[in-house]
ZATI-54356 format. One record per residue (C-alpha): x, y, z; residue in one letter; residue number from 1. Coordinates in steps of 0.25 Angstrom, whole numbers, plus 5000, padded with zeros to 4 digits. Layout:
N
+------+------+------+---------+-----+
:    u :    v :    w : residuo : num :
+------+------+------+---------+-----+
:    X :    Y :    Z :       a : NUM :
...
+------+------+------+---------+-----+
This chain:
219
+------+------+------+---------+-----+
:    u :    v :    w : residuo : num :
+------+------+------+---------+-----+
: 5000 : 5000 : 5000 :       x :   1 :
: 5011 : 5010 : 5004 :       x :   2 :
: 5019 : 5006 : 4991 :       x :   3 :
: 5006 : 5010 : 4983 :       x :   4 :
: 5004 : 5022 : 4990 :       x :   5 :
: 5019 : 5027 : 4987 :       x :   6 :
: 5017 : 5023 : 4973 :       x :   7 :
: 5005 : 5032 : 4971 :       x :   8 :
: 5012 : 5044 : 4979 :       x :   9 :
: 5024 : 5042 : 4971 :       x :  10 :
: 5014 : 5043 : 4957 :       x :  11 :
: 5008 : 5055 : 4963 :       x :  12 :
: 5022 : 5062 : 4965 :       x :  13 :
: 5026 : 5058 : 4952 :       x :  14 :
: 5013 : 5063 : 4946 :       x :  15 :
: 5014 : 5076 : 4955 :       x :  16 :
: 5030 : 5078 : 4950 :       x :  17 :
: 5026 : 5077 : 4935 :       x :  18 :
: 5014 : 5087 : 4937 :       x :  19 :
: 5023 : 5097 : 4943 :       x :  20 :
: 5033 : 5096 : 4932 :       x :  21 :
: 5021 : 5098 : 4922 :       x :  22 :
: 5016 : 5110 : 4930 :       x :  23 :
: 5030 : 5116 : 4927 :       x :  24 :
: 5030 : 5113 : 4913 :       x :  25 :
: 5016 : 5118 : 4911 :       x :  26 :
: 5020 : 5132 : 4918 :       x :  27 :
: 5032 : 5133 : 4908 :       x :  28 :
: 5023 : 5129 : 4897 :       x :  29 :
: 5013 : 5140 : 4899 :       x :  30 :
: 5024 : 5150 : 4902 :       x :  31 :
: 5031 : 5148 : 4888 :       x :  32 :
: 5016 : 5147 : 4881 :       x :  33 :
: 5013 : 5159 : 4888 :       x :  34 :
: 5023 : 5167 : 4882 :       x :  35 :
: 5017 : 5165 : 4868 :       x :  36 :
: 5006 : 5174 : 4873 :       x :  37 :
: 5017 : 5185 : 4877 :       x :  38 :
: 5027 : 5184 : 4866 :       x :  39 :
: 5029 : 5174 : 4853 :       x :  40 :
: 5044 : 5176 : 4854 :       x :  41 :
: 5045 : 5172 : 4869 :       x :  42 :
: 5037 : 5160 : 4866 :       x :  43 :
: 5044 : 5156 : 4854 :       x :  44 :
: 5057 : 5158 : 4862 :       x :  45 :
: 5052 : 5149 : 4874 :       x :  46 :
: 5046 : 5139 : 4865 :       x :  47 :
: 5059 : 5138 : 4857 :       x :  48 :
: 5067 : 5135 : 4869 :       x :  49 :
: 5059 : 5125 : 4874 :       x :  50 :
: 5059 : 5118 : 4860 :       x :  51 :
: 5072 : 5117 : 4858 :       x :  52 :
: 5079 : 5116 : 4871 :       x :  53 :
: 5085 : 5102 : 4873 :       x :  54 :
: 5082 : 5101 : 4888 :       x :  55 :
: 5068 : 5105 : 4885 :       x :  56 :
: 5065 : 5096 : 4874 :       x :  57 :
: 5073 : 5084 : 4878 :       x :  58 :
: 5071 : 5084 : 4893 :       x :  59 :
: 5061 : 5091 : 4898 :       x :  60 :
: 5051 : 5088 : 4887 :       x :  61 :
: 5052 : 5073 : 4888 :       x :  62 :
: 5051 : 5075 : 4904 :       x :  63 :
: 5039 : 5083 : 4902 :       x :  64 :
: 5032 : 5073 : 4892 :       x :  65 :
: 5035 : 5062 : 4903 :       x :  66 :
: 5030 : 5071 : 4914 :       x :  67 :
: 5017 : 5073 : 4906 :       x :  68 :
: 5015 : 5058 : 4903 :       x :  69 :
: 5018 : 5053 : 4917 :       x :  70 :
: 5009 : 5064 : 4924 :       x :  71 :
: 4997 : 5059 : 4917 :       x :  72 :
: 5000 : 5044 : 4917 :       x :  73 :
: 5003 : 5046 : 4932 :       x :  74 :
: 4990 : 5054 : 4933 :       x :  75 :
: 4982 : 5042 : 4927 :       x :  76 :
: 4988 : 5032 : 4936 :       x :  77 :
: 4985 : 5039 : 4949 :       x :  78 :
: 4971 : 5042 : 4944 :       x :  79 :
: 4969 : 5027 : 4942 :       x :  80 :
: 4974 : 5024 : 4955 :       x :  81 :
: 4967 : 5035 : 4961 :       x :  82 :
: 4953 : 5030 : 4957 :       x :  83 :
: 4957 : 5017 : 4961 :       x :  84 :
: 4960 : 5021 : 4975 :       x :  85 :
: 4946 : 5029 : 4975 :       x :  86 :
: 4939 : 5017 : 4970 :       x :  87 :
: 4945 : 5008 : 4982 :       x :  88 :
: 4945 : 5017 : 4994 :       x :  89 :
: 4934 : 5027 : 4991 :       x :  90 :
: 4922 : 5020 : 4986 :       x :  91 :
: 4913 : 5032 : 4990 :       x :  92 :
: 4924 : 5042 : 4984 :       x :  93 :
: 4917 : 5055 : 4980 :       x :  94 :
: 4928 : 5062 : 4972 :       x :  95 :
: 4919 : 5074 : 4970 :       x :  96 :
: 4919 : 5076 : 4986 :       x :  97 :
: 4934 : 5074 : 4988 :       x :  98 :
: 4941 : 5079 : 4976 :       x :  99 :
: 4940 : 5090 : 4965 :       x : 100 :
: 4935 : 5088 : 4952 :       x : 101 :
: 4948 : 5092 : 4947 :       x : 102 :
: 4956 : 5081 : 4955 :       x : 103 :
: 4946 : 5071 : 4952 :       x : 104 :
: 4948 : 5073 : 4936 :       x : 105 :
: 4962 : 5076 : 4935 :       x : 106 :
: 4964 : 5064 : 4927 :       x : 107 :
: 4954 : 5070 : 4916 :       x : 108 :
: 4959 : 5083 : 4915 :       x : 109 :
: 4973 : 5076 : 4915 :       x : 110 :
: 4969 : 5068 : 4902 :       x : 111 :
: 4963 : 5081 : 4896 :       x : 112 :
: 4977 : 5088 : 4898 :       x : 113 :
: 4983 : 5075 : 4893 :       x : 114 :
: 4976 : 5076 : 4880 :       x : 115 :
: 4979 : 5091 : 4880 :       x : 116 :
: 4995 : 5088 : 4881 :       x : 117 :
: 4993 : 5079 : 4870 :       x : 118 :
: 4987 : 5089 : 4861 :       x : 119 :
: 4998 : 5099 : 4866 :       x : 120 :
: 5008 : 5090 : 4861 :       x : 121 :
: 5002 : 5087 : 4847 :       x : 122 :
: 5001 : 5104 : 4846 :       x : 123 :
: 5016 : 5107 : 4850 :       x : 124 :
: 5025 : 5095 : 4854 :       x : 125 :
: 5023 : 5085 : 4842 :       x : 126 :
: 5024 : 5098 : 4833 :       x : 127 :
: 5036 : 5101 : 4840 :       x : 128 :
: 5043 : 5089 : 4837 :       x : 129 :
: 5038 : 5088 : 4823 :       x : 130 :
: 5044 : 5102 : 4821 :       x : 131 :
: 5058 : 5098 : 4827 :       x : 132 :
: 5060 : 5084 : 4826 :       x : 133 :
: 5052 : 5078 : 4814 :       x : 134 :
: 5052 : 5090 : 4804 :       x : 135 :
: 5065 : 5096 : 4809 :       x : 136 :
: 5061 : 5110 : 4807 :       x : 137 :
: 5071 : 5122 : 4810 :       x : 138 :
: 5068 : 5127 : 4824 :       x : 139 :
: 5060 : 5139 : 4822 :       x : 140 :
: 5060 : 5147 : 4837 :       x : 141 :
: 5049 : 5156 : 4832 :       x : 142 :
: 5038 : 5144 : 4829 :       x : 143 :
: 5032 : 5141 : 4843 :       x : 144 :
: 5023 : 5153 : 4844 :       x : 145 :
: 5015 : 5151 : 4831 :       x : 146 :
: 5015 : 5136 : 4833 :       x : 147 :
: 5009 : 5139 : 4847 :       x : 148 :
: 4999 : 5149 : 4841 :       x : 149 :
: 4993 : 5140 : 4829 :       x : 150 :
: 4991 : 5129 : 4839 :       x : 151 :
: 4980 : 5138 : 4846 :       x : 152 :
: 4973 : 5142 : 4833 :       x : 153 :
: 4964 : 5130 : 4835 :       x : 154 :
: 4952 : 5133 : 4844 :       x : 155 :
: 4951 : 5118 : 4848 :       x : 156 :
: 4964 : 5117 : 4852 :       x : 157 :
: 4963 : 5129 : 4859 :       x : 158 :
: 4951 : 5123 : 4866 :       x : 159 :
: 4958 : 5111 : 4870 :       x : 160 :
: 4969 : 5118 : 4876 :       x : 161 :
: 4959 : 5127 : 4884 :       x : 162 :
: 4952 : 5113 : 4890 :       x : 163 :
: 4966 : 5106 : 4892 :       x : 164 :
: 4970 : 5118 : 4901 :       x : 165 :
: 4958 : 5121 : 4909 :       x : 166 :
: 4959 : 5106 : 4912 :       x : 167 :
: 4974 : 5108 : 4915 :       x : 168 :
: 4970 : 5118 : 4925 :       x : 169 :
: 4961 : 5109 : 4932 :       x : 170 :
: 4971 : 5098 : 4931 :       x : 171 :
: 4981 : 5107 : 4938 :       x : 172 :
: 4972 : 5113 : 4949 :       x : 173 :
: 4972 : 5100 : 4956 :       x : 174 :
: 4986 : 5094 : 4950 :       x : 175 :
: 4995 : 5105 : 4954 :       x : 176 :
: 4992 : 5104 : 4969 :       x : 177 :
: 4991 : 5088 : 4968 :       x : 178 :
: 5005 : 5088 : 4962 :       x : 179 :
: 5012 : 5096 : 4973 :       x : 180 :
: 5005 : 5089 : 4983 :       x : 181 :
: 5010 : 5075 : 4978 :       x : 182 :
: 5024 : 5081 : 4979 :       x : 183 :
: 5023 : 5084 : 4993 :       x : 184 :
: 5020 : 5100 : 4991 :       x : 185 :
: 5007 : 5100 : 5000 :       x : 186 :
: 5012 : 5108 : 5012 :       x : 187 :
: 5011 : 5124 : 5018 :       x : 188 :
: 5013 : 5128 : 5002 :       x : 189 :
: 5001 : 5120 : 4997 :       x : 190 :
: 4991 : 5132 : 4998 :       x : 191 :
: 5000 : 5141 : 4989 :       x : 192 :
: 5002 : 5129 : 4980 :       x : 193 :
: 4988 : 5126 : 4978 :       x : 194 :
: 4986 : 5141 : 4975 :       x : 195 :
: 4998 : 5141 : 4965 :       x : 196 :
: 4992 : 5128 : 4959 :       x : 197 :
: 4978 : 5133 : 4956 :       x : 198 :
: 4985 : 5147 : 4950 :       x : 199 :
: 4993 : 5136 : 4941 :       x : 200 :
: 4982 : 5127 : 4937 :       x : 201 :
: 4974 : 5139 : 4932 :       x : 202 :
: 4983 : 5149 : 4927 :       x : 203 :
: 4993 : 5141 : 4919 :       x : 204 :
: 4981 : 5132 : 4911 :       x : 205 :
: 4974 : 5145 : 4909 :       x : 206 :
: 4987 : 5152 : 4903 :       x : 207 :
: 4988 : 5141 : 4893 :       x : 208 :
: 4973 : 5143 : 4889 :       x : 209 :
: 4976 : 5158 : 4888 :       x : 210 :
: 4988 : 5155 : 4879 :       x : 211 :
: 4979 : 5146 : 4870 :       x : 212 :
: 4968 : 5155 : 4869 :       x : 213 :
: 4978 : 5168 : 4866 :       x : 214 :
: 4984 : 5162 : 4854 :       x : 215 :
: 4971 : 5156 : 4849 :       x : 216 :
: 4964 : 5170 : 4849 :       x : 217 :
: 4976 : 5178 : 4846 :       x : 218 :
: 4982 : 5171 : 4834 :       x : 219 :
+------+------+------+---------+-----+
């Protein structure tokens, strides 16, 4: 029983660490994308650096992909185990009276976010691989802004982005606090952490939505 408990805790800690890594990436990704609203040149320069830096391309990018896959796979495993535990221990368990809607539906918001990430890879990552490693086009440091803007011409794609980021906000509202709690940061700083987590969970997704709508209606 102790081994099973330790195994579950280890999974939660591992998932929390992957979540924290993804939160840092999300913030960095937002900062770079937001520069596209302010300055075309700055966005091109930052994107060119990210797209050509060897450390980012061949070390950080594989780690990021692994973290995404690991986080979602571990989420599914923990969700299955939690459901089995509830069925066994709490025959009269009423989720609506013990947990929030967000926490009860993390798996579903996660699935939609995963679908969005697949769309994001199709939109940006695969064309980038095709541009650099299949067609072997000469590197153009000014191409990134126009490629970004072009993706937001389609209202259906923009709508998908908006829905995905609304669900991401809901996912983060529970996940942010849960991740830091799982790694032991549940102490006197918890109220401040909760407040920061709420702002982060709302402002960052809204910022991504603003970027998509800005380029859709201004180009």
